[in-house]
C-alpha positions in Angstrom: -82.1 -19.4 -13.8 -81.0 -21.3 -10.6 -77.2 -20.2 -9.8 -75.4 -22.9 -7.5 -72.6 -20.8 -6.3 -70.1 -23.1 -4.0 -67.0 -21.8 -2.1 -64.4 -24.2 -1.5 -62.2 -23.5 1.5 -63.6 -20.3 3.0 -67.3 -19.0 3.7 -69.7 -17.4 0.7 -70.0 -13.6 1.6 -73.4 -12.2 0.8 -71.2 -9.4 -1.3 -69.4 -12.3 -3.3 -72.6 -14.1 -4.1 -74.3 -10.7 -5.2 -71.3 -10.3 -7.4 -71.4 -13.7 -8.8 -75.1 -13.5 -9.5 -75.2 -9.9 -11.2 -72.2 -10.8 -13.4 -73.1 -14.2 -14.5 -76.9 -13.1 -15.6 -75.4 -10.4 -17.4 -73.2 -12.7 -19.1 -75.9 -14.8 -20.2 -78.6 -12.5 -20.6 -78.2 -13.2 -24.6 -79.2 -16.8 -24.0 -82.6 -16.2 -22.7 -83.8 -19.6 -21.3 -81.7 -21.5 -22.7 -79.6 -22.2 -19.6 -80.8 -25.0 -17.8 -78.1 -25.1 -14.9 -75.4 -22.9 -13.6 -72.7 -24.3 -11.2 -70.3 -21.3 -10.0 -67.0 -22.3 -8.0 -64.9 -20.2 -5.8 -61.8 -21.6 -4.6 -58.6 -20.5 -3.3 -56.3 -23.1 -5.2 -52.7 -22.6 -3.0 -54.0 -22.0 0.3 -52.0 -20.0 2.3 -48.9 -20.4 0.4 -50.0 -16.9 -1.4 -49.7 -16.4 -5.2 -52.0 -15.7 -7.8 -54.5 -18.6 -6.3 -58.2 -17.4 -6.4 -60.3 -19.5 -9.0 -63.6 -19.0 -10.3 -65.0 -21.6 -12.6 -68.4 -21.2 -14.3 -70.0 -24.2 -15.8 -73.5 -23.6 -17.8 -75.9 -26.1 -18.9 -77.4 -24.9 -22.4 -80.2 -26.0 -23.2 -79.7 -28.5 -26.8 -76.0 -26.8 -26.9 -74.3 -29.0 -24.2 -72.1 -27.7 -21.6 -69.9 -24.0 -21.5 -67.2 -23.9 -19.1 -65.5 -20.5 -18.2 -62.7 -20.0 -15.5 -60.2 -17.4 -14.4 -57.5 -17.2 -11.9 -56.5 -13.5 -10.3 -55.2 -12.4 -7.0 -58.0 -10.8 -6.3 -61.4 -12.9 -6.3 -63.8 -10.6 -7.7 -61.2 -10.1 -10.5 -61.2 -13.7 -11.2 -65.2 -13.6 -11.1 -65.5 -10.6 -13.7 -63.2 -12.4 -16.0 -64.9 -15.4 -16.0 -68.0 -14.0 -16.2 -66.7 -12.1 -19.6 -65.0 -15.4 -21.0 -68.4 -17.2 -20.1 -70.1 -14.2 -22.0 -68.0 -15.0 -25.5 -68.0 -18.8 -25.2 -72.1 -18.6 -24.6 -72.4 -16.4 -27.8 -70.0 -18.8 -29.6 -72.0 -21.8 -28.7 -75.6 -20.0 -29.4 -74.3 -18.7 -32.9 -72.4 -22.1 -33.7 -74.3 -24.1 -36.9 -76.2 -27.0 -35.8 -76.6 -29.7 -38.6 -79.8 -31.4 -38.9 -80.0 -34.5 -40.8 -81.3 -34.2 -44.0 -84.4 -35.6 -45.5 -83.2 -36.8 -48.7 -85.7 -39.5 -50.6 -82.3 -40.8 -52.4 -81.0 -41.8 -49.1 -81.1 -45.4 -47.6 -83.3 -45.8 -45.6 -86.0 -42.8 -45.9 -89.3 -43.5 -46.8 -90.0 -42.2 -50.5 -93.5 -40.5 -50.7 -95.6 -41.8 -54.0 
């Protein structure tokens, strides 16, 4: 699984990249081979104004299950990464266990071929 990490407004340190990598891989461990793409954006929402403004946004494309997005904002960027990974774990589990309806193969429905 390839994880694309983008830091917006600051330089991505190796420690932040390692934290994102371990948290995202841990959150998606149950998904197996289904994640086809992962993008993580780290940014400072308010810039120099201060406040609760460190944001982590994770977007995961799951094979045959659509896209899952998880985001968190906190004072500390590490806390935002941890919270976003926790939310990602829950939403990915929900997406993987969701019932996917399949079209019925009923011979009485119009447009289906009836086997003699």
